[in-house]
Steps between C-alpha positions, in 0.01 A plus 500: 500500500532583867265688721738797530516526120122501477490763773748713305301467176182594682678810630602600147148446368344697785737795457435494124123511551544781751712686242227459239239628745718801579540576128126472448433721801721777366383485140130423538366564848691806621421731204127445562533546874722808519561647158685816604799319661726243341464158660777354711711255307450207736651270239820707516500490879472122481804493272691717747403261779630207298828681432546568870386165644559222247831352379655686208520235229145382543369855519649617169329228299175533691496878445551440127195276502300760694615770256373289212169461683482876549493560126158333488361763740657813357622670185866465602713320238687193619844650426417797723368288786792260501773762462347733757441224754850361450670835556275578796570153641876543487493852644267402785687175563830692520346744746360211705838330516668822616239619750372236739157608620200289594140565586211697365667842491801366313262339250327836461835668439603236245161537327539876484847471349399209278191680366711804420761282326231312306338822374835657408620184325175463312499857371872494419490166319185601315677810369791280380323191366157595371395686188210656692644554847277522802393838630685625803184603692700625798209557738333166418824307556568688823149417626552137403822486702318656796208254469748211490668634811170520688377159381833335585422523873186290465640270233800409712286328760303309236810394305694410813209298638465310171872442473536377860186290481616325185870473581682205633865524582568211264356697208799729479784364711508132418809392306473285190648199681240531773228530238629191321510310825144606580389404150655154528317421825 
């Protein structure tokens, strides 16, 4: 195992722990701190960051793992998490591939659109797939989208710092032949 592989695994572990902390913050800490506003879904913002910054193939499987982890922090069934995240992923990824924007304000725009898509997909799929569908709660979902939009500004700098700090160019761009050559030496 090479040093770059260990570095990559450390990055995955650190982002997973950060995801768990974000889930715990939203479900446990925020309701006791400010009970009249829904908490920002920092875990969802992290998923949007991964969609926008990480390679596609790796991101899909990692998001599935994070979605499975999310079920331990919430009442969301696994089929709803996976299907909603998958549809949101493909819609946001398609938008990202069509519109080339970078920086904090583009991340905020993608988070606003992504949060809206996530909420719409979740409600729509719940109406189709579940015996007891989720309540629409229009005002609560609208406030949640707005809280995500506001929190995305601050989260971008944290996520970007973590990603840049833990990234090496060889993590993502190294070909398999170069990796084999590095492994053999």
